[in-house]
C-alpha positions, 0 to 999 in steps of 0.5 A, spaced: 431 461 479 439 460 480 443 465 483 449 467 477 455 465 478 460 470 481 465 473 476 472 469 476 477 474 479 481 478 474 488 475 476 491 481 472 488 486 477 489 482 483 497 481 480 497 489 479 495 490 486 500 486 489 506 489 486 503 496 487 502 494 495 509 491 495 512 497 491 509 501 497 511 497 502 519 497 499 518 505 499 515 505 506 521 501 509 526 506 506 522 512 509 522 509 516 530 508 515 530 515 513 525 518 519 529 514 523 536 516 521 533 524 521 531 524 529 533 530 532 535 533 526 532 539 521 529 534 516 526 530 522 519 533 520 519 532 513 522 525 513 516 524 518 511 527 513 513 523 507 512 517 512 506 518 514 504 519 507 506 513 505 503 509 511 496 512 508 498 509 501 500 502 504 493 502 507 489 504 500 494 499 497 492 493 502 484 495 501 485 495 494 488 488 494 482 485 499 478 488 494 481 485 488 480 478 492 473 480 493 471 481 486 468 488 487 
C-alpha cells in the first residue's frame, strides 16, 4: 500500500500569508519608531502597548507562513 502524496501547497494561501506578514512587519517598524520618539513623554506607555500588540501579530503571521509552507 502506498502513502498518498501530500497535497500541493496552496500558493494563494502562501502569498496571502507572506503579504500579511510583510504588512505586519511594516506596522511594527512604524510603531517602533513611534515608541522610540515617545520615550519620556505622556504617550510612551500607549506607544509601547501598541508596539507589543503588533509584535504578537508578527509572531502569529510568522507562524501562519510556516503553517502554509508545511501544508497543514
